C-alpha positions as a Markdown table, in Angstrom:
| # | Residue | x | y | z |
|---|---|---|---|---|
| 1 | Met | -5.5 | 7.0 | 9.2 |
| 2 | Ser | -5.1 | 5.4 | 6.0 |
| 3 | Phe | -6.1 | 2.5 | 4.0 |
| 4 | Asp | -3.0 | 0.3 | 3.7 |
| 5 | Leu | -1.8 | -2.6 | 1.6 |
| 6 | Tyr | 1.3 | -4.6 | 2.4 |
| 7 | Phe | 3.1 | -6.8 | -0.1 |
| 8 | Phe | 4.6 | -10.2 | 1.0 |
| 9 | Asp | 6.5 | -13.2 | -0.2 |
| 10 | Leu | 4.3 | -15.7 | 1.5 |
| 11 | Glu | 6.2 | -19.0 | 2.5 |
| 12 | Pro | 4.1 | -22.2 | 1.9 |
| 13 | Gly | 1.7 | -22.5 | 4.8 |
| 14 | Gln | 2.6 | -19.0 | 6.3 |
| 15 | Ser | -0.3 | -17.1 | 7.5 |
| 16 | Trp | -1.0 | -13.3 | 6.9 |
| 17 | Asp | -0.5 | -12.7 | 10.6 |
| 18 | Asp | 2.8 | -14.5 | 10.7 |
| 19 | Ala | 3.9 | -12.5 | 7.5 |
| 20 | Leu | 3.0 | -9.3 | 9.4 |
| 21 | Lys | 4.9 | -10.3 | 12.5 |
| 22 | Ser | 8.0 | -11.1 | 10.5 |
| 23 | Met | 7.7 | -7.7 | 8.7 |
| 24 | Glu | 7.5 | -5.9 | 12.0 |
| 25 | Ala | 10.5 | -7.9 | 13.4 |
| 26 | Glu | 12.6 | -7.1 | 10.4 |
| 27 | Ala | 11.7 | -3.5 | 10.4 |
| 28 | Leu | 12.9 | -3.2 | 14.0 |
| 29 | Arg | 16.3 | -4.9 | 13.1 |
| 30 | Asp | 17.1 | -2.8 | 9.9 |
| 31 | Asp | 15.6 | 0.4 | 11.0 |
| 32 | Asp | 18.5 | 2.7 | 10.0 |
| 33 | Ala | 20.2 | 0.3 | 7.4 |
| 34 | Pro | 20.6 | 1.9 | 3.9 |
| 35 | Met | 18.6 | 0.2 | 1.1 |
| 36 | Thr | 20.8 | -2.6 | -0.4 |
| 37 | Asp | 21.3 | -2.8 | -4.3 |
| 38 | Ala | 18.8 | -5.7 | -4.4 |
| 39 | Gln | 16.1 | -3.5 | -2.8 |
| 40 | Leu | 17.0 | -0.6 | -4.9 |
| 41 | Gln | 16.6 | -2.9 | -8.1 |
| 42 | Ile | 13.1 | -3.9 | -6.9 |
| 43 | Trp | 12.3 | -0.1 | -6.4 |
| 44 | Glu | 13.3 | 0.7 | -10.1 |
| 45 | Arg | 11.1 | -2.2 | -11.2 |
| 46 | Ile | 8.1 | -1.0 | -9.1 |
| 47 | Lys | 8.7 | 2.7 | -10.3 |
| 48 | Gly | 8.6 | 1.6 | -13.9 |
| 49 | Ala | 5.7 | -0.6 | -13.5 |
| 50 | Val | 3.5 | 2.2 | -11.8 |
| 51 | Ala | 4.6 | 5.1 | -13.9 |
| 52 | Pro | 1.9 | 4.5 | -16.5 |
| 53 | Val | -0.9 | 4.4 | -13.9 |
| 54 | Leu | 0.5 | 7.3 | -11.7 |
| 55 | Pro | 2.5 | 9.4 | -14.3 |
| 56 | Asp | 2.4 | 12.6 | -12.0 |
| 57 | Ala | 3.7 | 10.9 | -8.9 |
| 58 | Thr | 6.8 | 12.3 | -7.3 |
| 59 | Glu | 9.7 | 10.4 | -5.9 |
| 60 | His | 11.0 | 10.9 | -2.4 |
| 61 | Val | 14.3 | 9.4 | -1.9 |
| 62 | Thr | 16.2 | 8.7 | 1.5 |
| 63 | Glu | 19.1 | 6.4 | 2.2 |
| 64 | Gln | 16.6 | 4.0 | 4.0 |
| 65 | Ser | 13.6 | 4.3 | 1.8 |
| 66 | Arg | 12.0 | 5.3 | -1.4 |
| 67 | Glu | 8.4 | 6.6 | -2.0 |
| 68 | Leu | 6.0 | 7.6 | -4.9 |
| 69 | Thr | 3.3 | 10.0 | -4.1 |
| 70 | Asp | 0.5 | 10.9 | -6.4 |
| 71 | Asp | -1.1 | 14.2 | -5.4 |
| 72 | Ala | -4.1 | 13.7 | -7.4 |
| 73 | Ser | -5.1 | 10.5 | -5.7 |
| 74 | Ala | -3.1 | 10.6 | -2.6 |
| 75 | Ile | -1.8 | 7.1 | -3.2 |
| 76 | Gln | 1.6 | 6.5 | -1.8 |
| 77 | Val | 3.8 | 3.6 | -2.9 |
| 78 | Ser | 6.6 | 3.0 | -0.3 |
| 79 | Val | 9.7 | 0.8 | 0.2 |
| 80 | Phe | 11.4 | 0.9 | 3.6 |
| 81 | Gly | 14.1 | -1.9 | 3.5 |
| 82 | Asp | 12.3 | -4.9 | 2.6 |
| 83 | Glu | 8.7 | -3.5 | 3.7 |
| 84 | Leu | 6.5 | -2.7 | 0.5 |
| 85 | Ser | 3.3 | -0.9 | 1.1 |
| 86 | Ile | 0.7 | 1.2 | -0.5 |
| 87 | Thr | -1.3 | 3.8 | 1.5 |
| 88 | Val | -4.1 | 6.1 | 0.7 |
| 89 | Pro | -6.0 | 8.5 | 3.3 |
| 90 | Tyr | -9.7 | 7.8 | 3.9 |
| 91 | Trp | -10.8 | 10.8 | 1.9 |
| 92 | Tyr | -13.1 | 8.9 | -0.5 |
| 93 | Gln | -16.6 | 7.6 | -0.3 |
| 94 | Gly | -19.3 | 6.5 | -2.7 |
| 95 | Glu | -18.3 | 6.8 | -6.4 |
| 96 | Glu | -15.1 | 8.5 | -5.7 |
| 97 | Ala | -14.1 | 5.4 | -3.5 |
| 98 | Glu | -15.0 | 3.2 | -6.4 |
| 99 | Arg | -12.9 | 5.1 | -8.8 |
| 100 | Leu | -9.9 | 5.0 | -6.3 |
| 101 | Val | -10.2 | 1.3 | -5.6 |
| 102 | Ala | -10.1 | 0.6 | -9.4 |
| 103 | Leu | -6.9 | 2.7 | -9.5 |
| 104 | Leu | -5.5 | 0.9 | -6.5 |
| 105 | Arg | -6.4 | -2.4 | -8.0 |
| 106 | Glu | -4.2 | -1.4 | -11.1 |
| 107 | Val | -1.3 | -0.2 | -9.0 |
| 108 | Ala | -1.4 | -3.3 | -6.8 |
| 109 | Arg | -1.5 | -5.6 | -9.8 |
| 110 | Arg | 1.5 | -3.9 | -11.3 |
| 111 | Val | 3.5 | -4.0 | -8.0 |
| 112 | Glu | 2.7 | -7.7 | -7.7 |
| 113 | Glu | 3.8 | -8.4 | -11.2 |
| 114 | Ala | 7.1 | -6.4 | -10.7 |
| 115 | Thr | 8.0 | -8.0 | -7.4 |
| 116 | Gly | 6.3 | -11.4 | -7.3 |
| 117 | Arg | 4.8 | -10.4 | -4.0 |
| 118 | Val | 1.1 | -10.5 | -2.9 |
| 119 | Ala | -0.8 | -7.6 | -1.8 |
| 120 | Tyr | -2.4 | -8.2 | 1.6 |
| 121 | Asp | -5.4 | -5.9 | 2.8 |
| 122 | Pro | -5.4 | -5.9 | 6.6 |
| 123 | Gln | -8.8 | -4.1 | 6.5 |
| 124 | Ala | -10.1 | -7.4 | 4.9 |
| 125 | Asp | -7.5 | -9.7 | 6.4 |
| 126 | Ala | -7.2 | -11.3 | 2.8 |
| 127 | Ala | -5.3 | -10.7 | -0.4 |
| 128 | Phe | -6.3 | -7.5 | -1.8 |
| 129 | Leu | -6.8 | -8.6 | -5.5 |
| 130 | Gly | -9.7 | -10.9 | -5.9 |
| 131 | Thr | -10.8 | -10.6 | -2.3 |
| 132 | Gly | -10.1 | -7.3 | -0.4 |
| 133 | Asp | -10.7 | -5.2 | -3.4 |
| 134 | Lys | -14.2 | -6.3 | -3.5 |
| 135 | Ser | -15.1 | -4.6 | -0.3 |
| 136 | Ala | -12.5 | -1.8 | -0.3 |
| 137 | Ala | -14.7 | 1.0 | -1.4 |
| 138 | Val | -17.4 | 0.2 | 1.1 |
| 139 | Ala | -14.8 | 0.0 | 3.8 |
| 140 | Met | -13.3 | 3.4 | 2.8 |
| 141 | Ser | -16.8 | 4.9 | 2.6 |
| 142 | Lys | -17.6 | 3.7 | 6.0 |
| 143 | Ile | -14.4 | 4.8 | 7.7 |
| 144 | Arg | -14.7 | 8.2 | 6.1 |
| 145 | Arg | -18.3 | 8.7 | 7.3 |
| 146 | Leu | -17.2 | 7.6 | 10.9 |
| 147 | Leu | -14.2 | 10.2 | 10.8 |
| 148 | Leu | -16.5 | 12.9 | 9.7 |
| 149 | Asp | -19.0 | 12.1 | 12.3 |
| 150 | Arg | -16.5 | 12.0 | 15.0 |
| 151 | Trp | -14.9 | 15.4 | 13.8 |
| 152 | His | -18.4 | 17.0 | 13.6 |
| 153 | Arg | -19.2 | 15.8 | 17.2 |
| 154 | Ser | -16.0 | 17.3 | 18.4 |
| 155 | Glu | -16.8 | 20.9 | 17.2 |
């Protein structure tokens, strides 16, 4: 389970739900297609924008995707075709979650600036910057506690 952010080019009047459905439909159509030159150019912009914030992130390359993984924070920035996302596991709570959200906020801001897309937070059903980021640390803490409680009960 992970805390996820998706980046969208919202059309005027398009809802977040419609953008998610469009992304899912597109992913089904182009599942095995190699990345296009345009997608690779976007990736290079993302990589350059995020590098100052996640300088130790490692890049994973396939024909269909690109991913940056920062071992210190566990933040992953991924591009799969036109799908762009950031994920981080629910490992954090309290002050650690607050620090992670501050880092996520900066990464998301840089990705938005590099791509012109808007970060959507499905946990808050809202834009991440300015809305979802306000409740993200609380959500992370709550989910982590629930997962730990479930794990302890199963022992």
